[in-house]
N, C-alpha and C positions, 0 to 999 in steps of 0.2 A: 504495500499501500502505500508507502513512503517512499518507494522508487517511482510510483505511480506519478504522484503528488510534483516530486522533481523535473518529471518529464514535461508534465503537463507546462509548468514553471517555464523551463527552457525553450519550450516550443513559443510561448507567449511572448519570448524576449525575441525571438529569431523573427517572429512575421511582424513587432513593431519595428524592427530594425529595416526590416525591408520594405517597409512603404513610404509613402511622400504625399505631402498636399498638390494640389493642383489648382492654382489662384489667376485671377485675372480681373478683368472688367468687359462689359457689355457696354460697348460706345456709340454714339453716333456722328460722325463728322459734320453733319448740318445742325447738332446742338450746340450751341456757348455756353453754356454753363457751368458754374464749378462749384464744387461744395464750398472749397476756400481758396485764397490766391495761391496756395502749395501745391495745388489739385492740378492735374492736366485738363485741356480742353478737352471736350467732347464726353464727359462722362454724364452722361445722363439720368432722369430720374426713371427709372424703370423698374419691373418687376420681373424676372425671365427665369426659364426654367433653365439649365445648361446641365447637357450630357456628356459623358467622356467616354468614349467607345475604343476599346484596344484592339491595337493593330496587330497583336501579336497572339497567338490562342495561347488558353488558360488563362488570363488575365481579366482581373475583376471589371466589369464598366463600373460608371458611377455617374452620380446625380447629384445636382445642390439647386438651390435657388439665390438668384442675386439678392441684395439688399434694393434699398430705392434710390440709391447713386449708383447702382449696375454690376458692385463689387460682388464677387461670388468666391466661394472656396469648396473644392473636394477634397473630402480628407482620407488618408488611410489607404490609397490606392497602390499596389503592387508595382515595384520600380518598372519601368517600360514606357512607352511610346503610345500616345492616345492622339485621336481626333476628337476635337472639341467643337462641340457644336450648342447654339443659343437655339431656345425655342420656346413660344407662345401661341396660343390656338389662332392668332387671327394674323402675326406680321409673319416675313420671312425670316428663316434662319440664318442665322452668318456662322461661318465656318472656319477653324485652324486646324491642318493637317500636322501629323506626325509630332506633337509636343512630347518632348523628353519628360517623363516624372523622375525624380531622384530615390534612390533608395532611402534617403532619411531628408528631412528639410521638407523643403517648397520648389516647386518650378520656377521659372522664370515667369514673370507677371503674362497671361497670354491678354491680348488685345484681338477681343470680336466686334470687330466692325460693320456695324448695320447698314450698309454703304446704300443699299435701296430706299432709305425711309428716310422722308421728312416730318418730324415732330413736331406736333402742338399740342399744350394739354390746356384745357378747358378749362374756366376760371369761375364763369359768373354767367345768369341770364339776363337779357337786358330785357325788363319789362316792356318797354317800347315795341312794337310790332313793325318788321318793316315788309316792303314787296321782293328787296332786291336784297341780296348778300353777297360780298365778293371777298375774294383775297387775291394778291398778289403774290406770285412765287416765283422762284428760279429754279428751273427744272434739273434734275440730276439725269434725265433720261426717259424713256415712256411710261406714263403714269398705270399702274396696275391695279391700284385701288385708293377709293378717298373714302376719310371716315367723317362723319359728324355726327352731334347729337339735337337733335329737333323734339322738344318737351309735347307730351299729348295736352290739348284743351280743347273747350268745346268751337266748334267749327274750326278744326284744324284744317290747314290748307294742305294740297298736294306739291308738292315741289318738283321743280324741273333744273337740273342740275345741267352744265355748259360749261366747258373750256375754249378762252379765246386767246389770239397771239396779243401778246404786250398790254394790254388793259380793256379796259370795258366795251371801247368802241372798236376793236380788234374782232378779224374774221373766227367764227367757230373753228375750231376743229375737232376729230374724234366724235364721237358718238355720245347722243343725247341720254342723259337718264332721270328718270321719275320715281318719286318716293313718298310715304307717308311721313308720320313721325315716329318717335323712339329714335333708337340707336341705328344707322345708316351705314351700310359699307358698300356702295355701289362699286361692282367691280369691274375688269377693264381686260379682256382676252389680247391676244397678241395682234397689233396693228389698231386696236379701237382705240386708242389714244395716243396717238404719237408723237409727242413732247417731245422738243431735243435737249437734250445737255447742255446746259448755260443758257439758255434763251427764258427770254420773262413770258408768263403766262397768266391769263386772270380768268380763277375759279367762280364761275356765277352762279348763284344758287336763287331763283325766284320762285315766289309764291305769285297765286292769280291776282292782277293788278284791281280785280272786281271780289268782294269778298273781304275777310278777315286776314289783317296780315299775319306773316310768320314771328314765330321766335326760333333764334337758333343760337347756341352755346357760342360767348365768345373770350376774349383772353385780354388782361391788360400786362404790361411789361413785367418780368418777373422779379422780385426783389431786389435781386442784384445787378438789374440793369439790362441784362441779357437778352436778345431779341430771340424768342420762340421761332419767328421766319424769315431768318436773315434775307434781306432783299426784295421783300413785299409788306404788304399790311392789309388792314380791313379797308370795306367800304360798306355803306350802309345807305338805304334811302330808297326811292322809286325809279323802275326803268328808265324814264325820263328823266331821272334827277338823282343820282347816285355820286356820293364824294367820300374819300381818302380820309382816314384817320390814321395817321401815319405812327402814333404812337401804340396801337392794340392792333389784334392781329383774331379773326375768326376761330372759332373752337374747332381745328379742323387737322385732320392727319391723311397726308399724302404721298402715297408711297410710290417711289418710282425706281423703274430697273434700269439700274446703272451699269449691271456686273454680268450681264449675258445668260443670267438663270430666268427660266421661262417659269411662270406663276398664272396659273389659273385656277379657277374655282368655280363652279357652277353647279349647282342644286336641281336636282330632278323636281319637274314642277309638283305640287302639292305634295310634296315629299311621298310619291306613290313609290312600292319596293318595287327592284327589278324581280321577276319571278321566272320571265320564260328562260333562263339559262344558268348554271352556275359559275359561269367565267363571265368575266367583265372587263374590258378593255379599253385602252384609249391610246391612237395614235397619235405622233407630234414628231415635229421637224425636230431635230438636234441644233442646238445655238453655242454647242461649246464640243469638246471634246471629250467630256467627264462628266458621268450622272452623279451628282452630288447625295441627293436625297429626294424621295419622296415622302409625300403626305396625302391620307385619305380617311376622310370620315365615312365610318362605315355603321350605319343604326341597325346592327343586325339585333335584333332580341335573343336570336339563338346563340351567339357570340361564339362563331367556329373559328378554327385556327385559320388564316388564309396563308396563300403562299404566292407571292409578288416576283414576277419574271418580265425580263425586258428583252423582246425579240428584235432582230433586224429585218425591216422591211414589210412586217405585217404581224399580222395572227400565225401565220406559218412560217415565222421567218427563223433562223438560228440563234438560239438563248445568246 
């Protein structure tokens, strides 16, 4: 019995010595806030899940959540190399490959950059209704999703969202989206919103000119003076008289694809189940040389185990 106790103690020490910590930040280069003057630019106020997937067999995988400043730590990982991926229900993942974790201590700081997102954090409701809300912004690539918050109230309007070049008077580009109240996430497939990196655009959200005006979440400047949407500002008014508010922004998140990743999200109408086959597939045109990740929403009450394969050319192609 004494030998068993000593062996267990030695084993515990051995495992402890061969495990390290993976540490880092989830950052956004479009976000200019800093918690303090000693922090680097680009540390955003996010709460993300972060996964560490081992690149070698027999190594354990790990997961953690960031704090509100984007900082994370995955502890007690066996020494080796890991692919580190940020994850959230709605926003595109960021990936850093082959991060070495030492046998003891911590890894070098991992920098997970959300290159595809422009973030704004809603702050307040303006009780005054308007028939047009706008936000000028500098694109970082084709827009893939826009997120807005529109509260429900009596006589709530149906909103129309369009994007225009340069400003309120510019020509429309891309497709039109319409939606009601609540949290709204208009999605844009490949080619549906072809904004170009570095150019200025105007996001226009209109309520009907007849009937009750709309209300949408808005933002004041952040307490540290940083600008949540650099290069743009809020616009309010009517379609014939909309004016800028340079010190404020619309409560909006604009996701732009600037990294060559393909991001689409389409929901089957009315949530109807697919019952005619046990295989479901999606053809797509690759826009790079690597497939980094695939994310699926599977509302299947039977909760079976799914198998995912990628085939070249179509359903009958090589795996």
